[in-house]
VOPAGU-2260 file (C-alpha; in pm, 1 decimal, decimal comma):
REM VOPAGU-2260
SITE   aa  ch    i         X         Y         Z
SITE  UNK   A    0   -1923,9   -2400,4    -795,4
SITE  UNK   A    1   -1979,8   -2350,2    -423,1
SITE  UNK   A    2   -1964,3   -2009,3    -257,2
SITE  UNK   A    3   -1700,9   -1980,4      11,8
SITE  UNK   A    4   -1616,9   -1719,3     278,2
SITE  UNK   A    5   -1252,1   -1763,2     169,7
SITE  UNK   A    6   -1297,6   -1661,1    -194,8
SITE  UNK   A    7   -1322,9   -1302,0    -316,8
SITE  UNK   A    8   -1393,9   -1277,0    -688,8
SITE  UNK   A    9   -1230,7    -974,4    -848,2
SITE  UNK   A   10   -1534,8    -909,2   -1069,9
SITE  UNK   A   11   -1740,9    -850,8    -755,4
SITE  UNK   A   12   -1499,5    -576,9    -642,1
SITE  UNK   A   13   -1439,7    -314,7    -915,1
SITE  UNK   A   14   -1115,7    -119,2    -947,0
SITE  UNK   A   15   -1209,7     223,2    -807,2
SITE  UNK   A   16   -1026,2     553,9    -843,1
SITE  UNK   A   17    -939,8     651,3    -481,4
SITE  UNK   A   18    -759,4     971,6    -585,6
SITE  UNK   A   19    -571,3    1105,6    -888,2
SITE  UNK   A   20    -282,3     859,2    -838,5
SITE  UNK   A   21    -437,4     561,5    -659,2
SITE  UNK   A   22    -675,8     289,0    -781,4
SITE  UNK   A   23    -801,9      27,3    -535,4
SITE  UNK   A   24    -992,1    -301,4    -558,3
SITE  UNK   A   25   -1096,1    -397,8    -205,5
SITE  UNK   A   26   -1268,7    -693,0     -44,9
SITE  UNK   A   27   -1355,1    -692,1     324,6
SITE  UNK   A   28   -1321,5   -1035,2     479,3
SITE  UNK   A   29   -1539,2   -1154,8     763,5
SITE  UNK   A   30   -1216,8   -1203,0     959,3
SITE  UNK   A   31   -1134,5    -835,3    1019,8
SITE  UNK   A   32    -888,8    -804,7     730,3
SITE  UNK   A   33    -920,3    -596,7     413,9
SITE  UNK   A   34    -777,8    -755,7      99,7
SITE  UNK   A   35    -666,1    -502,6    -160,7
SITE  UNK   A   36    -514,1    -476,4    -505,0
SITE  UNK   A   37    -370,0    -128,5    -559,2
SITE  UNK   A   38    -217,1      66,8    -845,4
SITE  UNK   A   39     -16,7     367,8    -724,5
SITE  UNK   A   40     107,6     609,0    -993,1
SITE  UNK   A   41     414,1     829,9    -949,6
SITE  UNK   A   42     354,7    1183,4    -821,1
SITE  UNK   A   43     538,3    1424,7   -1053,4
SITE  UNK   A   44     523,1    1695,6    -782,5
SITE  UNK   A   45     640,3    1478,7    -494,3
SITE  UNK   A   46     933,4    1605,4    -290,1
SITE  UNK   A   47    1241,0    1388,6    -254,8
SITE  UNK   A   48    1118,7    1093,7     -41,3
SITE  UNK   A   49    1454,1    1093,6     143,8
SITE  UNK   A   50    1437,9    1462,0     238,9
SITE  UNK   A   51    1365,4    1540,6     604,6
SITE  UNK   A   52     995,3    1583,7     665,3
SITE  UNK   A   53     930,7    1887,1     887,1
SITE  UNK   A   54     563,9    1786,4     919,9
SITE  UNK   A   55     617,6    1432,2    1048,1
SITE  UNK   A   56     401,4    1263,5    1168,5
SITE  UNK   A   57     158,6    1473,4     969,5
SITE  UNK   A   58     -55,5    1378,0     671,5
SITE  UNK   A   59      17,8    1065,9     470,6
SITE  UNK   A   60     182,3     876,2     757,5
SITE  UNK   A   61       4,8     543,3     802,0
SITE  UNK   A   62     -13,3     347,4    1129,5
SITE  UNK   A   63    -221,5      59,5     992,5
SITE  UNK   A   64     -64,5    -286,5     966,8
SITE  UNK   A   65      -7,1    -440,1     623,6
SITE  UNK   A   66     134,3    -743,8     451,1
SITE  UNK   A   67     231,9    -647,0      95,3
SITE  UNK   A   68     334,8    -831,2    -223,8
SITE  UNK   A   69     476,2    -617,6    -506,9
SITE  UNK   A   70     380,1    -723,6    -861,6
SITE  UNK   A   71     529,9    -439,8   -1071,0
SITE  UNK   A   72     713,8    -110,2   -1023,9
SITE  UNK   A   73     922,2       5,7    -730,6
SITE  UNK   A   74     801,5     156,7    -404,2
SITE  UNK   A   75     972,8     301,8    -101,7
SITE  UNK   A   76     838,2     290,1     252,7
SITE  UNK   A   77     978,7     551,4     486,9
SITE  UNK   A   78     978,6     476,9     859,6
SITE  UNK   A   79    1101,6     691,1    1149,9
SITE  UNK   A   80    1428,2     497,3    1167,4
SITE  UNK   A   81    1493,7     389,7     806,9
SITE  UNK   A   82    1361,5     350,3     454,6
SITE  UNK   A   83    1314,4      34,5     251,9
SITE  UNK   A   84    1275,7     -10,0    -123,5
SITE  UNK   A   85    1074,4    -296,0    -272,3
SITE  UNK   A   86    1013,0    -418,8    -625,8
SITE  UNK   A   87     852,4    -705,9    -815,5
SITE  UNK   A   88     844,3   -1026,3    -611,5
SITE  UNK   A   89     929,9    -853,8    -282,9
SITE  UNK   A   90     710,9    -894,8      23,6
SITE  UNK   A   91     682,2    -666,9     326,1
SITE  UNK   A   92     509,5    -704,0     659,6
SITE  UNK   A   93     449,2    -384,1     855,2
SITE  UNK   A   94     294,3    -423,1    1202,4
SITE  UNK   A   95      19,7    -185,0    1312,5
SITE  UNK   A   96      89,7     100,0    1552,7
SITE  UNK   A   97     257,5     440,5    1582,0
SITE  UNK   A   98     600,7     283,7    1633,8
SITE  UNK   A   99     570,6     134,2    1282,0
SITE  UNK   A  100     424,2     441,5    1109,1
SITE  UNK   A  101     521,1     461,5     745,9
SITE  UNK   A  102     482,8     666,2     430,8
SITE  UNK   A  103     487,3     508,4      82,8
SITE  UNK   A  104     621,6     673,8    -231,0
SITE  UNK   A  105     662,5     548,3    -586,6
SITE  UNK   A  106    1019,0     522,8    -715,8
SITE  UNK   A  107    1066,9     593,1   -1084,6
SITE  UNK   A  108     807,8     647,9   -1356,0
SITE  UNK   A  109     629,0     310,1   -1347,8
SITE  UNK   A  110     296,9     263,1   -1168,3
SITE  UNK   A  111     338,5      27,5    -872,9
SITE  UNK   A  112      97,2    -266,6    -870,1
SITE  UNK   A  113      65,0    -466,5    -549,1
SITE  UNK   A  114    -157,5    -673,8    -324,4
SITE  UNK   A  115    -192,3    -602,7      45,5
SITE  UNK   A  116    -383,5    -705,1     348,8
SITE  UNK   A  117    -480,6    -438,6     598,6
SITE  UNK   A  118    -537,3    -505,4     963,4
SITE  UNK   A  119    -562,2    -294,2    1278,1
């Protein structure tokens, strides 16, 4: 089998514990894009994701661009102007930049499993 710059074998990129609720398998492409598989567990101490956030745009707001494909579980992305919920089979594309800043949160008790690309 020939090596290719387009193929990223999962065995070469172990599933790492990023924090107590997030596991990540990441491959950096030579094209400026990170390819990731993530498992995000629910946070039992999380505040209501729809409650006003007095600290916005404080910690946990992301301004990085992503394309996301949800495999399992349900996730909510909160933006300045709205929120969106996604589940298995749903795809999202979030452009990079402060005008698209977002904050993810797990909905329900199931760990969310998803693939994403990350770009600046």
